[in-house]
C-alpha positions as a Markdown table, in Angstrom:
| # | Residue | x | y | z |
|---|---|---|---|---|
| 1 | Met | 6.2 | -1.6 | -2.3 |
| 2 | Leu | 2.4 | -1.7 | -2.1 |
| 3 | Thr | 0.2 | 1.3 | -2.8 |
| 4 | Gln | -3.5 | 1.7 | -2.8 |
| 5 | Tyr | -4.5 | 4.4 | -5.2 |
| 6 | Gly | -7.8 | 5.6 | -6.3 |
| 7 | Gly | -10.7 | 7.7 | -5.2 |
| 8 | Arg | -9.3 | 10.7 | -3.4 |
| 9 | Gly | -6.1 | 11.1 | -5.3 |
| 10 | Gln | -7.7 | 10.8 | -8.7 |
| 11 | Asp | -10.5 | 13.2 | -7.7 |
| 12 | Lys | -7.9 | 15.8 | -6.9 |
| 13 | Gly | -6.1 | 15.3 | -10.2 |
| 14 | Ile | -3.2 | 13.4 | -8.7 |
| 15 | Glu | -1.7 | 10.7 | -11.0 |
| 16 | Ile | 0.8 | 8.2 | -9.9 |
| 17 | Ile | 3.0 | 6.9 | -12.7 |
| 18 | Tyr | 4.0 | 3.5 | -11.3 |
| 19 | Gln | 6.6 | 2.5 | -13.9 |
| 20 | Lys | 8.5 | 5.8 | -13.4 |
| 21 | Leu | 8.5 | 5.4 | -9.7 |
| 22 | Ser | 9.6 | 1.7 | -10.0 |
| 23 | Asp | 12.5 | 2.7 | -12.2 |
| 24 | Leu | 13.5 | 5.7 | -10.1 |
| 25 | Tyr | 13.7 | 3.6 | -6.9 |
| 26 | Thr | 14.6 | 0.3 | -8.5 |
| 27 | Leu | 11.7 | -1.5 | -6.8 |
| 28 | Lys | 8.5 | -3.0 | -7.9 |
| 29 | Leu | 5.4 | -1.0 | -7.2 |
| 30 | Leu | 1.9 | -2.6 | -7.3 |
| 31 | Glu | -1.2 | -0.6 | -7.8 |
| 32 | Leu | -4.0 | -2.3 | -5.8 |
| 33 | Leu | -7.4 | -1.0 | -6.9 |
| 34 | Ser | -9.7 | -3.6 | -5.4 |
| 35 | Pro | -9.2 | -6.2 | -2.6 |
| 36 | Lys | -9.9 | -9.2 | -4.8 |
| 37 | Lys | -7.8 | -8.2 | -7.8 |
| 38 | Gly | -5.2 | -6.6 | -5.5 |
| 39 | Ile | -4.6 | -9.8 | -3.6 |
| 40 | Gln | -4.2 | -11.8 | -6.8 |
| 41 | Arg | -1.7 | -9.2 | -8.2 |
| 42 | Leu | 0.2 | -9.4 | -4.9 |
| 43 | Lys | 0.3 | -13.2 | -5.0 |
| 44 | Asn | 1.5 | -13.1 | -8.6 |
| 45 | Ala | 4.2 | -10.5 | -7.8 |
| 46 | Leu | 5.5 | -12.5 | -4.9 |
| 47 | Leu | 6.1 | -15.5 | -7.2 |
| 48 | Ile | 8.6 | -13.4 | -9.4 |
| 49 | Pro | 12.1 | -13.6 | -7.9 |
| 50 | Ala | 13.7 | -10.2 | -7.2 |
| 51 | Pro | 16.9 | -9.4 | -9.0 |
| 52 | Leu | 20.1 | -9.8 | -7.0 |
| 53 | Leu | 21.8 | -6.5 | -6.2 |
| 54 | Asp | 25.4 | -6.2 | -7.2 |
| 55 | Ile | 26.8 | -3.5 | -4.9 |
| 56 | His | 30.3 | -2.3 | -5.1 |
| 57 | Tyr | 31.9 | 0.0 | -2.5 |
| 58 | His | 35.0 | 2.1 | -2.6 |
| 59 | Pro | 38.0 | 0.0 | -3.6 |
| 60 | Thr | 39.5 | 0.4 | -0.1 |
| 61 | Ile | 36.4 | -0.9 | 1.6 |
| 62 | Glu | 36.3 | -3.8 | -0.9 |
| 63 | Glu | 39.9 | -4.6 | -0.2 |
| 64 | Tyr | 39.5 | -4.8 | 3.5 |
| 65 | Ser | 36.2 | -6.6 | 3.2 |
| 66 | Asn | 37.9 | -9.3 | 1.2 |
| 67 | Lys | 40.8 | -9.5 | 3.8 |
| 68 | Ile | 38.3 | -9.9 | 6.6 |
| 69 | Ser | 36.1 | -12.4 | 4.7 |
| 70 | Ala | 39.1 | -14.6 | 4.1 |
| 71 | Val | 39.6 | -15.2 | 7.8 |
| 72 | Leu | 35.9 | -15.5 | 8.9 |
| 73 | Pro | 34.4 | -18.9 | 9.7 |
| 74 | Glu | 31.3 | -20.1 | 8.0 |
| 75 | Ala | 28.1 | -18.5 | 9.3 |
| 76 | Thr | 24.4 | -18.2 | 8.6 |
| 77 | Ile | 25.0 | -15.0 | 6.6 |
| 78 | Ser | 27.6 | -14.5 | 3.9 |
| 79 | Lys | 31.1 | -13.7 | 4.8 |
| 80 | Arg | 30.9 | -10.5 | 2.7 |
| 81 | Ser | 27.9 | -9.3 | 4.6 |
| 82 | Leu | 29.6 | -10.0 | 7.9 |
| 83 | Ser | 32.8 | -8.4 | 6.9 |
| 84 | Leu | 30.9 | -5.2 | 5.8 |
| 85 | Met | 29.1 | -5.2 | 9.1 |
| 86 | Ile | 32.4 | -5.4 | 10.9 |
| 87 | Leu | 33.9 | -2.6 | 8.9 |
| 88 | Ala | 30.8 | -0.5 | 9.6 |
| 89 | Gly | 31.2 | -1.1 | 13.4 |
| 90 | Asp | 27.9 | -3.0 | 13.7 |
| 91 | Lys | 27.7 | -4.3 | 17.2 |
| 92 | Ala | 25.6 | -7.3 | 16.2 |
| 93 | Ser | 28.4 | -8.7 | 14.1 |
| 94 | Arg | 30.5 | -9.1 | 17.3 |
| 95 | Asn | 28.1 | -11.8 | 18.7 |
| 96 | Gly | 29.3 | -14.7 | 16.6 |
C-alpha cells in the first residue's frame, strides 16, 4: 500500500505509525515523502518478494476442496484456487 504523508497531516498533529499499520493489516506500507526518494523506495520495495499466504478454511471446506481438486484438470491457476472458487459458487470458474 502506498501512502503520501506530510504537510497537512503533520501540521494538524496527525501521525501515521507505518510499522503498526503494516503489522495490523499484514501488508507493507511505504511512506513517500518526495517524488525522487519515493520512486526509489517503491522500486526497492517491489524487488522484495511478498511472503506467501498460508490460508486454512474450516475443515469441511478443506475436505471438499481437496476432493474437487483431485478431479480437476490442469489449468492456468492452481487446482486449490479453482476448487475454492467452485465451492464459493464463482461463475467465472464454470468457464473452463
